[in-house]
N, C-alpha and C positions, 0 to 999 in steps of 0.2 A: 570412163572417168573424165571429168572435166579437166582441162589443162590448168596449170598453175595460174596463167594470166587470166583466164576466165574466172577462177575462184577469187583472185585478188580483186579483179574488177567488180565482181558481185559484192565482195566485202566492202569495198570503198563506197559503192552505190548504196548498200544497206545502211551505212553510217551517214553518208553525206546527205541523202534525201531527207531523213528526219531532222537532221541538224539544220538544214536550210529552211525547213518548215518552222522550226522553233525560232530561228533568226528572223524570218519574215513576220511571224506572228508577234514577236516581241517588239519589232520595229514599227509595225503598223498599228499596234494597240497604243492607247494613251499611256503615258508614263505611269500613272497610278494603277493601271490594270495590267501592265506588262508581266508582272510576276504571276498574277492569277491566270492569264491566258497561257503563259508558258507552262505553268503547272498543269493546265488542262490538256496541253498538247505534248506532255512528256512522252518520251519513247523509251522503251526498255530494250536493251540488247542483251541477249542471254549468252552465257559462255558456251563455247563449243562442247557438244556432248560426244563422247566416243562413238556412239552408234550413228551419228549424223555426219561423220567424216569431215569435221571442221566447218559445217554449215552454221550460219548465224541466223537466228530467227528474230524478227522484229515485232514487237507488240505495239499496235497502233491504238490510239485512244478509242474507247467505246463510244457508242452513239450518245450515251449519257454524258460523257465528258464534253463532247461537242455541243450538246444541247445546253449544258450548264454554262459553258463559255459564251455561247450565243446569248443566253439570258442575261449574264453579267454585262455583256457588251451593250444590250438594249438599254440597260439602266444607267450606264456610265454618263455622268454629267446631267442627267435629267433632274429638273426641279422636283423635289419631293418634300412633302410636308415634314417628314421626319428629319430632313437635312436642314430645315430652316431654323435659324436662331430665334425666330419670333413666333408668337401664337397665331394660329390660323385665323384669318379674317380681320386681323388688326391692320391698321394702315401700314405699319412697318412690314408685316408679312406681305401685304399686297404689293408694295414697292419691291420687296426682295424677289417675290415670285415673278413679277413683270420683268425685272432686270435679267434674271437667270433665263427665263423662257425666251425673251427676245434675242438674247445672245445665242442660245442653242438653235432656235427655229429660224431666225433671219440673219444671224451673224452681226447684229447691230451692237456697237460698243457703247462706251460711257458717254460719248457725245450725243448719241441718239437717246440714251436713257435720260440724260439731262433735259432734252426737249420733251420727251414723254412725261417726265415728272412735272414739268411746268404746265403742259397741256392738261393733264388729268387733275392737277391741283386746281386749275381754273374751273374745270368742268364739274368735278364731284368731290374734291378734297380727298380723293382716293377711297371713298366709302362705297362699298358694294350696295348699300341701302339708299344711296342718294336717289331722289326722285323729284322731277320737276312736274308739279301737279298741273301747271298750265299747258305744257307742251306734251307731257307723257314720256319725256326722255328719262332713261333709267340706268342706274348702275355706274360703275367707275368710268366707262367710256361715254356715258350718256347716250346710249343707243336710242334712236327715235324711229319707230316705237321700240320699247324695250324687248318685246317679243321676238325681234329679229335675232336676238342672241340665242334663241332656242335651237338654231342650226348647230350650235356648239354644245348643247346639253339642255336637258329639261329642267335643270336646276339653275337656269340663267338668272332668275330673280334674286337669288341670295348667294350664289357661289362666286367669289371673286376670281377664281381660276378660270371659270367658264367665261366670265365677262372680259377678263384680260386677254384670253386667247381670241375671242371674237373681236375685241377692239383692235388688237395688233393686226389681225387678218384684214380688217376693214382699212386700217391705216395703210398697210402694205398695198392693197389693191387700188385704193383711191388716190393716195398721196405719195406712195413709194417709200416713205420713211416718216418717223415721228417728227423730224425737223420740217418736213414738207407740210405735215398736218398742223404743226405749231405756227408756221408762217401763214397758213390759210386762216387759222384762228385769230391771229393778230390783225390780218387785213379785213376779215369779214365779221369777226366777233364770235364765230363758231367754226367747226370743221366738219 
């Protein structure tokens, strides 16, 4: 029979480990998801049964609970058409999507969105259908040629999300930020 100290230590460990997991999960999850993550990580401690001589059993979450929590975490904060207050493909939607996406993907804030808003207003008026017939530049970012955006999706010609993702990636790789691209546009007339 295990000594009293061993049983008490095991009992403390049996309660402390799951509690620390819950605390860690709730502190590392975004505030809006803390409750959902904690619920997915709930631990049950059963009452001692006479035949188990005071042993405590711990029920850990099933793989389904972990998978559900991971799926919720993947979608936290992602720009989603259903989350938008605007109709898909409108100028208001395109601006909303760009602002949310650039914040999530690159960590750019309001100052960079202001630069992007000015830049793409000059280029396309934020229309995914904008096309320059003389140069062949196309879409919101005025990709030249427009087919370059195919690296972000085969729907590049009409999908504002694909165009915005490509355009922000281009800006990041060439200019570092929307303000850098805007400065280039002011000095050269294009970016």
